[in-house]
N, C-alpha and C positions, 0 to 999 in steps of 0.2 A: 548518227546520220545514216541514210541509206546509200548503198553502193552496189556494184555488181562484181562478181568474181567467179573464178573457176574452182570447182570442188570435185572431190571424189567421194562417193558414198560407200564404197567397198573396194576390196582388192581381191582378185583382178577387177579392174574397172577402167572407165575413161573419164576424162575431165568434162564437166558440163558447167555452163555459165548460168548462174542463178542470182536472184536479188538477195542482198544481205544487209544486216544492220551492224554498224561498228560503233564502239564506244568512243567518246571523246578522250583525249589524252589525260592521264593523271600525272602526278609528280614523276619526273624522270622519263616521260614519254612524249612522243610527238605524233601528230597525224600528218600523213604525207599523201599528196595527190601524185599517183604514179605517172611517169613519163614513158618508161620502157622497162621490160623484163626479159631476160634471157630465158630460153627454153632449155634448161639444163637436164641432163640425163637423170640426175638424182631425183627430180620430181617424177620422172617416169618410173623410177624404182618404187616410188610410193604407189603408183597406179598398178604396177605388176605384182606387188606384194613382196618384192625382194627386201624392201624396207617397210616396216609397219608403224603407223602412227598410233598414238595413245587413244585417239578418239575418231570416230566418223560421225558426220561428214568432216572432211579435212580440206582446207584451202591450200593449194600449192603455191609454188614460186618462192625462190630464195635468192635470185640474182637480179637486182633491180635498182632503179634510181628514180628520184622524183623531187618534188618541191614541198617544203613544209607549209601546211595550211593552218595548223594549230600547234601550240607547244605548251606543255606543262613546265613548271620550274625544273631545270635540269642542270647538272654540273658541267655539261659541255657548252652551255650557252646557246644552244640551238633555238632559233626563233622563226617566226612566220616569214616566208619568202626565201629561206635558205635552201640551196640546192644540196641534196645529200645522195650518197651512194650507200646502200646497205651492205654491211658485212654479214654473211649468213651465220658467222660465228660471233656472238656478242663478246665484248671484252669489258669486264668490270673495272679493271685497272688496279685491283688491290689483292686479288687472290695470289697464291704462291706462283702460279703459272704466269699471270700478267706481270707480277713484280719481278720475275726472272727473265722477262723478254720472250715469253712463249704465249702470247695472247691467243693464238689459235687453239690452245688447250685450256682456255679459261673454264673455271668450274661451272659457269652459267650454261655451258654447252651440254651438261648432263641431261637436261630435260628438253632438248630442242625438238624432239619428235613427239612430246606429250601433247602439243597443241595449246598448252596453257602458258600463263606467265610463270617465270622462274620462281620456284619456291612454293607455288600454290597450285596444286593439280586441279583445283575447282574454279580457277579464275580465268575465264575466257573473254576476249575482247570482241569476238565476232559471233553473230547468230544468224540463222535463217530468217529472212524477213517474214515469211508466211506462217511460221510456227514458233519462232523464238528459240528453236533448238540450238544449243551451243555448237560452234564450228571451230575446229582446231586450226592453228596457224602454223604453217611450215616454218621451222626455225624461228618462230615468234614474229615473223614479218609478213609472210604470204604476199609476194609480189604479183600474184595473179589476181589481185584486187585493184579496182580502179582507184580507190582510196583505202589506205590501211593505217592502223594505229600500231606503233611499235615502241619498244624500249629505246631510249637514247643510247644505250649500250650497243645497239645494233646499227647506228647511223653515223656516218662520217661526212662532215661538211666538206664540199668540194668547190673549186672556183666556178663562178657563174658562167664563164665563157666556154666551158668544156661541154660539148653536146652530150646530153644525158642518155641519148639512145645508143651511144658508144660507151660512155662511162659506166653504164650498168654492168658491163662485162667484167670489170675489175672486182666486182663484189663476190665472184666465185671463180669462173672458168680461167680468167687470165692469171690471177694470183695463184690458183691451185696448180696450173700447168707450169707457169714460169718458176714458181718456187720449188716445184718438184725437181727441176733441173738445177737451179742455182743454189737452193738451200739444202734440199734432201740428198740429191746426187752429188752435190759439190763439184759440178763440172768445172774443169780448168782448161786454160789454153792448151791446145794440142790433143785433147781427149777424143776418144772414139765413143760415141753414145748411140744407143738404140732406143727409139721411142716407139712403143707398141700400142697402136690404136690412135688414129688421127681424127679426133672429134674436137669438141670445144675445149677439152683439157689438153689433149696431146699436141694440138697445133701450137699451144702456148708453151709447152715443154720444148718444142722445136725452137720457138723464139728465144726462150731462156738459154738453151744450150748454145745457140748461135751468138747471143750476147756475151756469154761467158767465155767464148773463144774456142769452142770445140772445133777440131779439124775435120772430123768425120761425124756427120749426123745422119743416121740411118732411120728413116721413117718406115713403119710397117703398117700396112692396111690393105685389105683385099679390094677396096673400092678405088678405082683408078682416079676419079675426081679428087679424092682426099690425098692420094699420093702426089698428084700435081700441085695441089694447094700447099702441101708441106714443102715442096721444093721452091715454091714462090716465096715462102716465108722463112727460108733458111736451111732446110734439109739439103745435104749434099747428095744423098742417095735415097731412093724410095723403092721398096720391094713389097711383094704380096704376103710373104710368110716369114716366120721367125727362123726357119731353117736357112733361108736365103740371107737374112740379116746376120745371123750368127756366123755364117761362112764368110760374109764380107768383112765383118769385124775382125775375124782371125787373119784374113788376108792383110788388113791394115796394120796389124799389131804383131806380126811375126808369129802368129799362131796362139797368142796369149788370150785373146778375147776382148770384148768391150770393157772400157773402164767403168761404164755404168749402163744399166738397162732400166728404162722407166715404163711401168705398166699403167697405161691410161685407157685400157679397153672399156667400152661402155658397160658391158656386163662381164666383170672380171671373175675368172674361175681359178681354182688352185693350179690347174694345168698351165694357165698363162703365167702365173708366178714361177712355176718350175722351169718354164722355158726361159724366162728372163734370168733366173738364177744360173741356169746352165750356160748362158751366153757370155757371162762376165769372167774376167780374168781373176787370178789370185789377188786378194785384197780389193776386189772390185765391189761395186754396190748395185744391188737390185732394189729399186724403189717401187713400192706398191701404192698407187694413188687411186686406181679404179675400185669400184664397188660392185658387188653382185649379191648372191644369196647370203644374207648375214648369218645364217645358221651353218654354213659350210665351214669346216674346221680342219679337214685333212689336207696337209700340204706335202706333196710328194717330192721332197728334196733330200739329198744325202747329208746326213749329220756329219759324216766324215769329211765331205767336201766343205761344209760350212766351217768346220773346225780347222782342218789341216791346210785348207787354202785361204783361211782367214777372210772369207767372203762376208759381206755385210748385207743383211736383209732389213730394209728400212721402210717403215710405213710413213706416209706423208698426209697430214690433215691440213687442208687449205695451203698446201705447199710450204708448211712451216712458217707461214706469214705472221706478221704483227699488223693486223688490219688498220689500226689507227694511223700507222705510219706508212705501210706498204701501199695502201690504196692511193694515197696522195703521191707517193714516189712513182708509182706506175703511171699515173696520169701525167706527171711531169715528163716521164720518158716518152709518153705519147705526144705531148706538146713538142718535144725535141726531135720527133721523127724516128726515135729509136724503137719504140714499141708500136706495132701495128694493131689498131683496133677496127678501123673502118673495114679493112680487108677480111675480118673475121665474120662479118655479118653476111650470110648467104642470102637470106630472105627475111622480110618483115611480115608480120601478121597482125590482124586485129585480135582483140580478146576472143571474139566469137569464132575465130579460126584456129583456136588452140589445138583442137583435135587433129586438124590437118597439119599443123606444125610438128606435132609429135609423130604423125605418120611419115612425114618427109624425113624426120630424123631416122626413123627405123628403116626407111628405104635408102639411106645413105646419100641423100640429096643435099644435106646441110652440114656445114662446119658449125655454124651457130644460127639458129632461128631466133628472132627477137620479136616480142609483142610490143607494138607501139600504140600507146593509148591516145 
């Protein structure tokens, strides 16, 4: 069928909306009419070239929710009319990682940026309508399409009464941020936590740290609006720089340093990681969630400090979530009033306004922009 969607033709580049053809679902696939998609920074990384797809053109979007319009035979029992949230990381359910409770590291994730279906680099579900040229799908889902065809491994059925324009956020930003605090940093009651970068990920690390019982949650961002938002959603303090945050953490801990520091900067550099590492106490944890130039590999941290102070440097993919469970759990927390979703959406856009949405993100105007179809 024909649909419309936002693609990039090169990097650096900008998203443009074009006519597309998408395949009907095959076995273990569903076709979904999108209701909403978050404007995540990872899709902007594709446009800037920090992350590179396996093929151009490439259709973006990986944080979305919609309604199933067609369904192939699938093990999840997904059918027409079901409401689904996409997990940007598919989970097969039987590889080593899924079987041991680490669905976020499922082996299917190895080819997420290839644009093709798992296991076949020549198998594309989307094409340009005018030429038939194959178009890659971001994370195999491409939520910047009005209608998209995806693997059932990427879809989680959710209750019909939850608004999908809010539920879409748990497909990436909420779980990544929340899990960075709760799972990766292992925040405990009484802890002092620094969260570096208050965007769509960092704001949910604030929520996660507050839920876990941290006594001091120090949000760091140069944008005043974002600091104010962090305090609305659970931060006890908000400062402009890591120097200020590190000094505050030491004041709260008799000079020891923060129990954990979580890096959720939109374009993360090795210097950001070094600052977080320097801010934590002995046996503390620095969690790196943000992404930047994927070719960068020099990390300026002290090996002696790593060893002798027994510090932990922890990467976090999707907040160490198990999407088939955690997406539903987080939506229940939303129902219970514990997890805030409505407050995360700063502004909504039409698909044709996607370029403006990303400009607003760069200008520091949004916690999360959302496309509503």
